[in-house]
HTML snippet that shows the backbone in 3Dmol.js (N, CA, C, O; Angstrom):
<script src="https://3Dmol.org/build/3Dmol-min.js"></script>
<div id="view" style="width:600px;height:400px;position:relative"></div>
<script>
const pdb = `
ATOM      1  N   MET A   1      80.316  86.940  72.348  1.00  0.00           N
ATOM      2  CA  MET A   1      81.613  87.843  72.504  1.00  0.00           C
ATOM      3  C   MET A   1      81.679  88.480  74.026  1.00  0.00           C
ATOM      4  O   MET A   1      82.806  88.605  74.505  1.00  0.00           O
ATOM      5  N   HIS A   2      80.890  88.766  74.575  1.00  0.00           N
ATOM      6  CA  HIS A   2      80.725  89.248  76.057  1.00  0.00           C
ATOM      7  C   HIS A   2      81.201  88.254  76.971  1.00  0.00           C
ATOM      8  O   HIS A   2      82.022  88.469  77.863  1.00  0.00           O
ATOM      9  N   LEU A   3      80.591  87.028  76.684  1.00  0.00           N
ATOM     10  CA  LEU A   3      80.868  85.911  77.796  1.00  0.00           C
ATOM     11  C   LEU A   3      82.639  85.499  77.738  1.00  0.00           C
ATOM     12  O   LEU A   3      83.382  85.253  78.689  1.00  0.00           O
ATOM     13  N   PHE A   4      82.939  85.532  76.338  1.00  0.00           N
ATOM     14  CA  PHE A   4      84.312  85.192  76.126  1.00  0.00           C
ATOM     15  C   PHE A   4      85.246  86.192  76.584  1.00  0.00           C
ATOM     16  O   PHE A   4      86.365  85.868  76.982  1.00  0.00           O
ATOM     17  N   THR A   5      84.834  87.444  76.550  1.00  0.00           N
ATOM     18  CA  THR A   5      85.603  88.412  77.083  1.00  0.00           C
ATOM     19  C   THR A   5      85.756  88.231  78.689  1.00  0.00           C
ATOM     20  O   THR A   5      86.817  88.305  79.310  1.00  0.00           O
ATOM     21  N   PHE A   6      84.549  87.993  79.194  1.00  0.00           N
ATOM     22  CA  PHE A   6      84.477  87.952  80.746  1.00  0.00           C
ATOM     23  C   PHE A   6      85.292  86.941  81.265  1.00  0.00           C
ATOM     24  O   PHE A   6      85.916  87.042  82.321  1.00  0.00           O
ATOM     25  N   VAL A   7      85.287  85.582  80.232  1.00  0.00           N
ATOM     26  CA  VAL A   7      86.089  84.566  80.803  1.00  0.00           C
ATOM     27  C   VAL A   7      87.667  84.985  80.785  1.00  0.00           C
ATOM     28  O   VAL A   7      88.453  84.526  81.614  1.00  0.00           O
ATOM     29  N   GLN A   8      88.060  85.907  79.752  1.00  0.00           N
ATOM     30  CA  GLN A   8      89.452  86.265  79.501  1.00  0.00           C
ATOM     31  C   GLN A   8      89.738  87.206  80.793  1.00  0.00           C
ATOM     32  O   GLN A   8      90.730  86.961  81.480  1.00  0.00           O
ATOM     33  N   ILE A   9      88.951  88.184  81.099  1.00  0.00           N
ATOM     34  CA  ILE A   9      89.296  89.037  82.358  1.00  0.00           C
ATOM     35  C   ILE A   9      89.179  88.420  83.494  1.00  0.00           C
ATOM     36  O   ILE A   9      89.863  88.825  84.434  1.00  0.00           O
ATOM     37  N   PHE A  10      88.312  87.329  83.669  1.00  0.00           N
ATOM     38  CA  PHE A  10      88.469  86.477  84.935  1.00  0.00           C
ATOM     39  C   PHE A  10      89.656  85.629  85.129  1.00  0.00           C
ATOM     40  O   PHE A  10      90.119  85.411  86.248  1.00  0.00           O
ATOM     41  N   CYS A  11      90.141  85.158  84.060  1.00  0.00           N
ATOM     42  CA  CYS A  11      91.451  84.377  83.986  1.00  0.00           C
ATOM     43  C   CYS A  11      92.680  85.352  84.354  1.00  0.00           C
ATOM     44  O   CYS A  11      93.591  85.096  85.141  1.00  0.00           O
ATOM     45  N   LEU A  12      92.496  86.524  83.605  1.00  0.00           N
ATOM     46  CA  LEU A  12      93.588  87.413  83.983  1.00  0.00           C
ATOM     47  C   LEU A  12      93.728  87.899  85.282  1.00  0.00           C
ATOM     48  O   LEU A  12      94.818  88.181  85.778  1.00  0.00           O
ATOM     49  N   SER A  13      92.437  88.026  85.958  1.00  0.00           N
ATOM     50  CA  SER A  13      92.435  88.555  87.354  1.00  0.00           C
ATOM     51  C   SER A  13      92.910  87.372  88.233  1.00  0.00           C
ATOM     52  O   SER A  13      93.872  87.562  88.978  1.00  0.00           O
ATOM     53  N   VAL A  14      92.349  86.261  88.200  1.00  0.00           N
ATOM     54  CA  VAL A  14      93.091  85.027  88.938  1.00  0.00           C
ATOM     55  C   VAL A  14      94.395  84.984  88.873  1.00  0.00           C
ATOM     56  O   VAL A  14      95.016  84.903  89.933  1.00  0.00           O
ATOM     57  N   LEU A  15      95.143  85.032  87.551  1.00  0.00           N
ATOM     58  CA  LEU A  15      96.590  85.242  87.514  1.00  0.00           C
ATOM     59  C   LEU A  15      97.162  86.310  88.191  1.00  0.00           C
ATOM     60  O   LEU A  15      98.198  86.298  88.857  1.00  0.00           O
ATOM     61  N   TRP A  16      96.298  87.369  87.937  1.00  0.00           N
ATOM     62  CA  TRP A  16      96.971  88.521  88.728  1.00  0.00           C
ATOM     63  C   TRP A  16      97.258  88.479  90.214  1.00  0.00           C
ATOM     64  O   TRP A  16      98.304  88.806  90.775  1.00  0.00           O
ATOM     65  N   ILE A  17      95.916  87.926  90.859  1.00  0.00           N
ATOM     66  CA  ILE A  17      95.784  87.715  92.240  1.00  0.00           C
ATOM     67  C   ILE A  17      96.869  86.755  92.576  1.00  0.00           C
ATOM     68  O   ILE A  17      97.674  87.130  93.428  1.00  0.00           O
ATOM     69  N   VAL A  18      97.008  85.694  92.100  1.00  0.00           N
ATOM     70  CA  VAL A  18      98.145  84.619  92.424  1.00  0.00           C
ATOM     71  C   VAL A  18      99.306  85.205  92.381  1.00  0.00           C
ATOM     72  O   VAL A  18     100.021  85.021  93.367  1.00  0.00           O
ATOM     73  N   LYS A  19      99.770  85.946  91.422  1.00  0.00           N
ATOM     74  CA  LYS A  19     100.977  86.658  91.233  1.00  0.00           C
ATOM     75  C   LYS A  19     101.329  87.697  92.347  1.00  0.00           C
ATOM     76  O   LYS A  19     102.501  87.937  92.639  1.00  0.00           O
ATOM     77  N   SER A  20     100.215  88.332  92.986  1.00  0.00           N
ATOM     78  CA  SER A  20     100.418  89.266  93.791  1.00  0.00           C
ATOM     79  C   SER A  20     100.365  88.833  95.275  1.00  0.00           C
ATOM     80  O   SER A  20     100.601  89.672  96.144  1.00  0.00           O
ATOM     81  N   THR A  21     100.094  87.690  95.563  1.00  0.00           N
ATOM     82  CA  THR A  21      99.977  87.192  96.796  1.00  0.00           C
ATOM     83  C   THR A  21     101.242  86.192  97.210  1.00  0.00           C
ATOM     84  O   THR A  21     102.273  86.108  96.543  1.00  0.00           O
ATOM     85  N   LYS A  22     100.998  85.516  98.322  1.00  0.00           N
ATOM     86  CA  LYS A  22     102.160  84.544  98.607  1.00  0.00           C
ATOM     87  C   LYS A  22     102.098  83.364  97.840  1.00  0.00           C
ATOM     88  O   LYS A  22     103.078  82.628  97.731  1.00  0.00           O
ATOM     89  N   ALA A  23     100.912  83.110  97.250  1.00  0.00           N
ATOM     90  CA  ALA A  23     100.770  81.919  96.510  1.00  0.00           C
ATOM     91  C   ALA A  23     101.396  81.917  95.123  1.00  0.00           C
ATOM     92  O   ALA A  23     101.214  81.015  94.306  1.00  0.00           O
ATOM     93  N   SER A  24     102.263  83.160  94.886  1.00  0.00           N
ATOM     94  CA  SER A  24     103.071  83.098  93.737  1.00  0.00           C
ATOM     95  C   SER A  24     103.765  82.007  93.173  1.00  0.00           C
ATOM     96  O   SER A  24     103.867  81.778  91.968  1.00  0.00           O
ATOM     97  N   LEU A  25     104.304  81.251  94.230  1.00  0.00           N
ATOM     98  CA  LEU A  25     104.989  80.049  93.784  1.00  0.00           C
ATOM     99  C   LEU A  25     104.210  79.166  93.093  1.00  0.00           C
ATOM    100  O   LEU A  25     104.823  78.344  92.411  1.00  0.00           O
ATOM    101  N   ALA A  26     102.900  79.116  93.091  1.00  0.00           N
ATOM    102  CA  ALA A  26     101.920  78.357  92.434  1.00  0.00           C
ATOM    103  C   ALA A  26     101.663  79.013  91.058  1.00  0.00           C
ATOM    104  O   ALA A  26     100.927  78.363  90.315  1.00  0.00           O
ATOM    105  N   PHE A  27     102.091  80.063  90.640  1.00  0.00           N
ATOM    106  CA  PHE A  27     101.818  80.885  89.431  1.00  0.00           C
ATOM    107  C   PHE A  27     101.833  79.837  88.103  1.00  0.00           C
ATOM    108  O   PHE A  27     100.889  79.715  87.323  1.00  0.00           O
ATOM    109  N   PRO A  28     103.145  79.093  88.019  1.00  0.00           N
ATOM    110  CA  PRO A  28     103.033  78.296  86.985  1.00  0.00           C
ATOM    111  C   PRO A  28     101.860  77.171  86.756  1.00  0.00           C
ATOM    112  O   PRO A  28     101.521  76.745  85.652  1.00  0.00           O
ATOM    113  N   PHE A  29     101.373  76.821  87.876  1.00  0.00           N
ATOM    114  CA  PHE A  29     100.393  75.656  87.881  1.00  0.00           C
ATOM    115  C   PHE A  29      99.314  76.267  87.488  1.00  0.00           C
ATOM    116  O   PHE A  29      98.678  75.688  86.607  1.00  0.00           O
ATOM    117  N   PHE A  30      98.776  77.599  88.004  1.00  0.00           N
ATOM    118  CA  PHE A  30      97.577  78.261  87.473  1.00  0.00           C
ATOM    119  C   PHE A  30      97.665  78.618  85.967  1.00  0.00           C
ATOM    120  O   PHE A  30      96.675  78.561  85.237  1.00  0.00           O
ATOM    121  N   LEU A  31      98.856  78.976  85.550  1.00  0.00           N
ATOM    122  CA  LEU A  31      99.149  79.204  84.128  1.00  0.00           C
ATOM    123  C   LEU A  31      98.924  78.094  83.371  1.00  0.00           C
ATOM    124  O   LEU A  31      98.358  78.287  82.295  1.00  0.00           O
ATOM    125  N   LEU A  32      99.262  76.849  83.698  1.00  0.00           N
ATOM    126  CA  LEU A  32      98.961  75.550  83.020  1.00  0.00           C
ATOM    127  C   LEU A  32      97.377  75.323  83.053  1.00  0.00           C
ATOM    128  O   LEU A  32      96.745  74.888  82.091  1.00  0.00           O
ATOM    129  N   LEU A  33      96.869  75.644  84.179  1.00  0.00           N
ATOM    130  CA  LEU A  33      95.284  75.503  84.206  1.00  0.00           C
ATOM    131  C   LEU A  33      94.520  76.144  83.209  1.00  0.00           C
ATOM    132  O   LEU A  33      93.379  75.758  82.956  1.00  0.00           O
ATOM    133  N   MET A  34      95.113  77.205  82.550  1.00  0.00           N
ATOM    134  CA  MET A  34      94.289  77.759  81.570  1.00  0.00           C
ATOM    135  C   MET A  34      94.271  77.095  80.225  1.00  0.00           C
ATOM    136  O   MET A  34      93.493  77.491  79.357  1.00  0.00           O
ATOM    137  N   ILE A  35      95.057  76.150  80.030  1.00  0.00           N
ATOM    138  CA  ILE A  35      95.117  75.265  78.838  1.00  0.00           C
ATOM    139  C   ILE A  35      93.877  74.520  78.879  1.00  0.00           C
ATOM    140  O   ILE A  35      93.041  74.750  78.005  1.00  0.00           O
ATOM    141  N   PRO A  36      93.616  73.559  79.878  1.00  0.00           N
ATOM    142  CA  PRO A  36      92.408  72.950  79.793  1.00  0.00           C
ATOM    143  C   PRO A  36      91.093  73.757  80.003  1.00  0.00           C
ATOM    144  O   PRO A  36      90.011  73.361  79.572  1.00  0.00           O
ATOM    145  N   LEU A  37      91.259  74.898  80.684  1.00  0.00           N
ATOM    146  CA  LEU A  37      89.989  75.695  80.607  1.00  0.00           C
ATOM    147  C   LEU A  37      89.605  76.164  79.206  1.00  0.00           C
ATOM    148  O   LEU A  37      88.459  76.284  78.772  1.00  0.00           O
ATOM    149  N   ARG A  38      90.792  76.417  78.548  1.00  0.00           N
ATOM    150  CA  ARG A  38      90.549  76.818  77.104  1.00  0.00           C
ATOM    151  C   ARG A  38      89.702  75.753  76.265  1.00  0.00           C
ATOM    152  O   ARG A  38      88.757  75.992  75.513  1.00  0.00           O
ATOM    153  N   ALA A  39      90.288  74.488  76.587  1.00  0.00           N
ATOM    154  CA  ALA A  39      89.935  73.424  75.903  1.00  0.00           C
ATOM    155  C   ALA A  39      88.446  73.150  76.327  1.00  0.00           C
ATOM    156  O   ALA A  39      87.697  72.688  75.466  1.00  0.00           O
ATOM    157  N   GLN A  40      88.065  73.346  77.314  1.00  0.00           N
ATOM    158  CA  GLN A  40      86.590  73.225  77.889  1.00  0.00           C
ATOM    159  C   GLN A  40      85.765  74.176  77.363  1.00  0.00           C
ATOM    160  O   GLN A  40      84.565  73.953  77.521  1.00  0.00           O
ATOM    161  N   MET A  41      86.109  75.306  76.706  1.00  0.00           N
ATOM    162  CA  MET A  41      85.233  76.397  76.137  1.00  0.00           C
ATOM    163  C   MET A  41      84.429  75.983  75.016  1.00  0.00           C
ATOM    164  O   MET A  41      83.459  76.601  74.578  1.00  0.00           O
ATOM    165  N   LYS A  42      84.982  74.694  74.499  1.00  0.00           N
ATOM    166  CA  LYS A  42      84.159  74.148  73.328  1.00  0.00           C
ATOM    167  C   LYS A  42      82.705  73.636  73.591  1.00  0.00           C
ATOM    168  O   LYS A  42      81.863  73.345  72.742  1.00  0.00           O
ATOM    169  N   ARG A  43      82.595  73.591  74.930  1.00  0.00           N
ATOM    170  CA  ARG A  43      81.116  73.178  75.398  1.00  0.00           C
ATOM    171  C   ARG A  43      80.407  74.343  75.309  1.00  0.00           C
ATOM    172  O   ARG A  43      79.213  74.254  75.022  1.00  0.00           O
ATOM    173  N   VAL A  44      80.899  75.425  75.496  1.00  0.00           N
ATOM    174  CA  VAL A  44      79.992  76.632  75.486  1.00  0.00           C
ATOM    175  C   VAL A  44      79.837  77.343  74.147  1.00  0.00           C
ATOM    176  O   VAL A  44      78.779  77.911  73.872  1.00  0.00           O
ATOM    177  N   PHE A  45      80.806  77.324  73.363  1.00  0.00           N
ATOM    178  CA  PHE A  45      80.917  77.977  72.140  1.00  0.00           C
ATOM    179  C   PHE A  45      81.104  77.013  71.041  1.00  0.00           C
ATOM    180  O   PHE A  45      81.714  75.972  71.284  1.00  0.00           O
ATOM    181  N   THR A  46      80.620  77.257  69.787  1.00  0.00           N
ATOM    182  CA  THR A  46      80.757  76.404  68.630  1.00  0.00           C
ATOM    183  C   THR A  46      82.283  76.597  68.157  1.00  0.00           C
ATOM    184  O   THR A  46      82.921  77.592  68.501  1.00  0.00           O
ATOM    185  N   PRO A  47      82.828  75.585  67.347  1.00  0.00           N
ATOM    186  CA  PRO A  47      84.047  75.794  66.690  1.00  0.00           C
ATOM    187  C   PRO A  47      84.262  76.847  66.047  1.00  0.00           C
ATOM    188  O   PRO A  47      85.361  77.402  66.068  1.00  0.00           O
ATOM    189  N   VAL A  48      83.031  77.379  65.232  1.00  0.00           N
ATOM    190  CA  VAL A  48      83.147  78.445  64.293  1.00  0.00           C
ATOM    191  C   VAL A  48      83.475  79.746  65.329  1.00  0.00           C
ATOM    192  O   VAL A  48      84.420  80.522  65.190  1.00  0.00           O
ATOM    193  N   GLU A  49      82.563  79.783  66.292  1.00  0.00           N
ATOM    194  CA  GLU A  49      82.733  81.048  66.976  1.00  0.00           C
ATOM    195  C   GLU A  49      83.892  81.000  67.885  1.00  0.00           C
ATOM    196  O   GLU A  49      84.151  82.082  68.412  1.00  0.00           O
ATOM    197  N   LEU A  50      84.660  79.999  68.199  1.00  0.00           N
ATOM    198  CA  LEU A  50      85.828  80.056  68.729  1.00  0.00           C
ATOM    199  C   LEU A  50      87.053  80.632  67.801  1.00  0.00           C
ATOM    200  O   LEU A  50      87.918  81.424  68.173  1.00  0.00           O
ATOM    201  N   ARG A  51      86.923  80.075  66.578  1.00  0.00           N
ATOM    202  CA  ARG A  51      87.878  80.522  65.533  1.00  0.00           C
ATOM    203  C   ARG A  51      87.692  81.756  65.357  1.00  0.00           C
ATOM    204  O   ARG A  51      88.707  82.406  65.109  1.00  0.00           O
ATOM    205  N   ALA A  52      86.479  82.436  65.415  1.00  0.00           N
ATOM    206  CA  ALA A  52      86.186  83.809  65.317  1.00  0.00           C
ATOM    207  C   ALA A  52      86.778  84.850  66.464  1.00  0.00           C
ATOM    208  O   ALA A  52      87.355  85.919  66.267  1.00  0.00           O
ATOM    209  N   LEU A  53      86.445  84.178  67.777  1.00  0.00           N
ATOM    210  CA  LEU A  53      86.896  84.850  68.864  1.00  0.00           C
ATOM    211  C   LEU A  53      88.534  84.897  69.120  1.00  0.00           C
ATOM    212  O   LEU A  53      89.132  85.815  69.681  1.00  0.00           O
ATOM    213  N   ASP A  54      89.057  83.811  68.629  1.00  0.00           N
ATOM    214  CA  ASP A  54      90.668  83.563  68.727  1.00  0.00           C
ATOM    215  C   ASP A  54      91.343  84.715  67.899  1.00  0.00           C
ATOM    216  O   ASP A  54      92.469  85.126  68.182  1.00  0.00           O
ATOM    217  N   GLY A  55      90.612  85.202  66.885  1.00  0.00           N
ATOM    218  CA  GLY A  55      91.320  86.347  66.104  1.00  0.00           C
ATOM    219  C   GLY A  55      91.849  85.698  64.612  1.00  0.00           C
ATOM    220  O   GLY A  55      91.831  84.489  64.381  1.00  0.00           O
ATOM    221  N   ASP A  56      92.232  86.537  63.831  1.00  0.00           N
ATOM    222  CA  ASP A  56      92.895  86.069  62.640  1.00  0.00           C
ATOM    223  C   ASP A  56      94.115  85.350  62.821  1.00  0.00           C
ATOM    224  O   ASP A  56      94.893  85.756  63.684  1.00  0.00           O
ATOM    225  N   GLN A  57      94.450  84.171  62.022  1.00  0.00           N
ATOM    226  CA  GLN A  57      95.668  83.488  61.993  1.00  0.00           C
ATOM    227  C   GLN A  57      95.924  83.307  60.575  1.00  0.00           C
ATOM    228  O   GLN A  57      96.117  82.151  60.198  1.00  0.00           O
ATOM    229  N   VAL A  58      95.959  84.197  59.769  1.00  0.00           N
ATOM    230  CA  VAL A  58      96.206  84.154  58.148  1.00  0.00           C
ATOM    231  C   VAL A  58      97.484  83.930  58.153  1.00  0.00           C
ATOM    232  O   VAL A  58      98.299  84.521  58.861  1.00  0.00           O
ATOM    233  N   ILE A  59      97.762  82.905  57.216  1.00  0.00           N
ATOM    234  CA  ILE A  59      99.094  82.428  56.750  1.00  0.00           C
ATOM    235  C   ILE A  59      99.204  82.892  55.146  1.00  0.00           C
ATOM    236  O   ILE A  59      98.489  82.346  54.305  1.00  0.00           O
ATOM    237  N   ASP A  60     100.039  83.815  54.831  1.00  0.00           N
ATOM    238  CA  ASP A  60     100.044  84.274  53.322  1.00  0.00           C
ATOM    239  C   ASP A  60     101.286  83.335  52.727  1.00  0.00           C
ATOM    240  O   ASP A  60     102.411  83.421  53.220  1.00  0.00           O
ATOM    241  N   ASP A  61     101.020  82.536  51.751  1.00  0.00           N
ATOM    242  CA  ASP A  61     102.032  81.716  51.035  1.00  0.00           C
ATOM    243  C   ASP A  61     102.698  82.799  50.086  1.00  0.00           C
ATOM    244  O   ASP A  61     103.806  82.533  49.620  1.00  0.00           O
ATOM    245  N   ASP A  62     102.171  83.844  49.815  1.00  0.00           N
ATOM    246  CA  ASP A  62     102.793  84.978  48.794  1.00  0.00           C
ATOM    247  C   ASP A  62     103.905  85.660  49.613  1.00  0.00           C
ATOM    248  O   ASP A  62     104.781  86.237  48.969  1.00  0.00           O
ATOM    249  N   ASP A  63     103.968  85.660  50.869  1.00  0.00           N
ATOM    250  CA  ASP A  63     105.081  86.307  51.596  1.00  0.00           C
ATOM    251  C   ASP A  63     106.306  85.670  51.432  1.00  0.00           C
ATOM    252  O   ASP A  63     106.325  84.455  51.235  1.00  0.00           O
ATOM    253  N   GLU A  64     107.461  86.404  51.493  1.00  0.00           N
ATOM    254  CA  GLU A  64     108.859  85.549  51.250  1.00  0.00           C
ATOM    255  C   GLU A  64     108.814  84.877  52.723  1.00  0.00           C
ATOM    256  O   GLU A  64     108.199  85.292  53.705  1.00  0.00           O
ATOM    257  N   PRO A  65     109.725  83.595  52.599  1.00  0.00           N
ATOM    258  CA  PRO A  65     110.060  82.826  53.800  1.00  0.00           C
ATOM    259  C   PRO A  65     110.805  83.717  54.779  1.00  0.00           C
ATOM    260  O   PRO A  65     111.406  84.723  54.404  1.00  0.00           O
ATOM    261  N   ASP A  66     110.750  83.330  56.011  1.00  0.00           N
ATOM    262  CA  ASP A  66     111.517  83.950  57.187  1.00  0.00           C
ATOM    263  C   ASP A  66     113.097  83.450  56.833  1.00  0.00           C
ATOM    264  O   ASP A  66     113.400  82.292  56.549  1.00  0.00           O
ATOM    265  N   PHE A  67     113.944  84.488  56.910  1.00  0.00           N
ATOM    266  CA  PHE A  67     115.398  84.158  56.850  1.00  0.00           C
ATOM    267  C   PHE A  67     115.836  83.087  57.878  1.00  0.00           C
ATOM    268  O   PHE A  67     116.509  82.121  57.519  1.00  0.00           O
ATOM    269  N   TYR A  68     115.441  83.269  59.178  1.00  0.00           N
ATOM    270  CA  TYR A  68     115.964  82.360  60.107  1.00  0.00           C
ATOM    271  C   TYR A  68     115.312  80.995  59.890  1.00  0.00           C
ATOM    272  O   TYR A  68     116.032  80.035  60.164  1.00  0.00           O
ATOM    273  N   ALA A  69     113.976  80.714  59.411  1.00  0.00           N
ATOM    274  CA  ALA A  69     113.550  79.615  59.144  1.00  0.00           C
ATOM    275  C   ALA A  69     114.222  78.720  57.891  1.00  0.00           C
ATOM    276  O   ALA A  69     114.177  77.495  57.787  1.00  0.00           O
ATOM    277  N   GLU A  70     114.824  79.623  57.016  1.00  0.00           N
ATOM    278  CA  GLU A  70     115.242  78.914  55.719  1.00  0.00           C
ATOM    279  C   GLU A  70     116.897  78.689  55.989  1.00  0.00           C
ATOM    280  O   GLU A  70     117.558  77.881  55.335  1.00  0.00           O
ATOM    281  N   ALA A  71     117.434  79.508  57.023  1.00  0.00           N
ATOM    282  CA  ALA A  71     118.947  79.360  57.123  1.00  0.00           C
ATOM    283  C   ALA A  71     119.362  77.952  57.351  1.00  0.00           C
ATOM    284  O   ALA A  71     118.730  77.322  58.199  1.00  0.00           O
ATOM    285  N   PRO A  72     120.320  77.376  56.727  1.00  0.00           N
ATOM    286  CA  PRO A  72     120.904  76.112  57.023  1.00  0.00           C
ATOM    287  C   PRO A  72     121.699  76.091  58.438  1.00  0.00           C
ATOM    288  O   PRO A  72     122.494  76.988  58.718  1.00  0.00           O
ATOM    289  N   LEU A  73     121.439  75.042  59.280  1.00  0.00           N
ATOM    290  CA  LEU A  73     122.009  75.108  60.462  1.00  0.00           C
ATOM    291  C   LEU A  73     123.419  74.520  60.236  1.00  0.00           C
ATOM    292  O   LEU A  73     123.603  73.699  59.337  1.00  0.00           O
ATOM    293  N   PRO A  74     124.442  74.948  61.071  1.00  0.00           N
ATOM    294  CA  PRO A  74     125.889  74.606  60.992  1.00  0.00           C
ATOM    295  C   PRO A  74     126.089  73.163  61.569  1.00  0.00           C
ATOM    296  O   PRO A  74     125.496  72.726  62.556  1.00  0.00           O
ATOM    297  N   GLY A  75     126.835  72.612  60.958  1.00  0.00           N
ATOM    298  CA  GLY A  75     127.426  71.151  61.393  1.00  0.00           C
ATOM    299  C   GLY A  75     126.764  70.044  60.562  1.00  0.00           C
ATOM    300  O   GLY A  75     127.076  68.867  60.741  1.00  0.00           O
TER     301      GLY A  75
END
`;
const viewer = $3Dmol.createViewer("view");
viewer.addModel(pdb, "pdb");
viewer.setStyle({}, {cartoon: {color: "spectrum"}});
viewer.zoomTo();
viewer.render();
</script>
């Protein structure tokens, strides 16, 4: 867990530094680089650990559907 948190803090620091310097025009590029970095974390962590570290993504089927998702589109 500490390694995962360190990686998150490191990525946040890199994004903050890029945003605060003249390299801020490259911010979207650095933001997109976070996606392959996250994909490569499967080399360090097992899939079970990654699911636990990513947090709960519980989907309740008992909950009523979202109004906007169920609303018909005009036309």
